[in-house]
C-alpha positions, 0 to 999 in steps of 0.5 A: 569561209572555208580555211585555206592553205595560205591562210593556214600558213599564216597561221602556222608560222608564229608559232610550231605547235598550234593547236587545230582550233587555232588555225580554224579561228585564224582563217578569213577575217573572223573577229573571234575564234568560236569554241567547237565544244560541245557538251555530249550526253546520255539521256537519263536511264535510256542507254541501256535496253533489254528486249524480251519476247513478248510476254516474258520478262524471266532472263528465259526470254530474253532476246538482246541487251545492248548498251550505249558504250561511248559517245565519241565527238570531233568538231571543226569551225565551219565558218564564223558562224557555224561548227560543225560537230560529227559523232559516233556512237558505241554500242555493245549487244549481246543475244539473249537465250531467246534470240531467234536469229542472229540480226538484231535491229534497233533505234537510236536517237540524237538531239541537240538541245539549248538551255533544255529546249530540244532544237533538233531531233533525229532517229538513226537505225543500227543493224546489227549482224552477230557471227555464227559463235558469237554471242556479243558484239562491239559495233559503231553507229554511222557517222553523224554531222551536226552544223550548230549556229555560233556568234561571239555570244555564244559558243558551240558550249552552250548546246548540249548533244544527247543520244540514248536509245529509243525506249518505249515508256515501260523500258524506261521505266524499268531501266530508271527502277534498277538505276540504269545510267 
């Protein structure tokens, strides 16, 4: 049941400082205020990406380097059985000496897991244009909304949301060999 203005006002009367979680938990006739904080993590070894021209592995062959620099998350109790979590991924990208143009397109994914079991996984595209004379940019991906089922026995904290680049097995092996995060 969405939070309505009369319910919000009733929650705010008893105390001047109330967090949004308490306000959301006060809505309707819920018997529990579900915790909306899911765990957010990077898939191990897959938060960095180096793209080389075909056949090359030398610095002069580097076309693009990318890194997931941050993942922000916010959540809201949607109803007694659902938590809405919004995430946004920040990237730092640098053009390499072998870059042919000023545009790049990368793939990254977001996966929701429960106890190590993947419940959902989606790929997203990141398109970047480097302005003239700029070789490094910081960009934000689109806001992604995830709906997590919750109950009195299972809060959103039971889920882990992973995000990382969609790497080839060779790219992942290189990242792991050099100790990339």
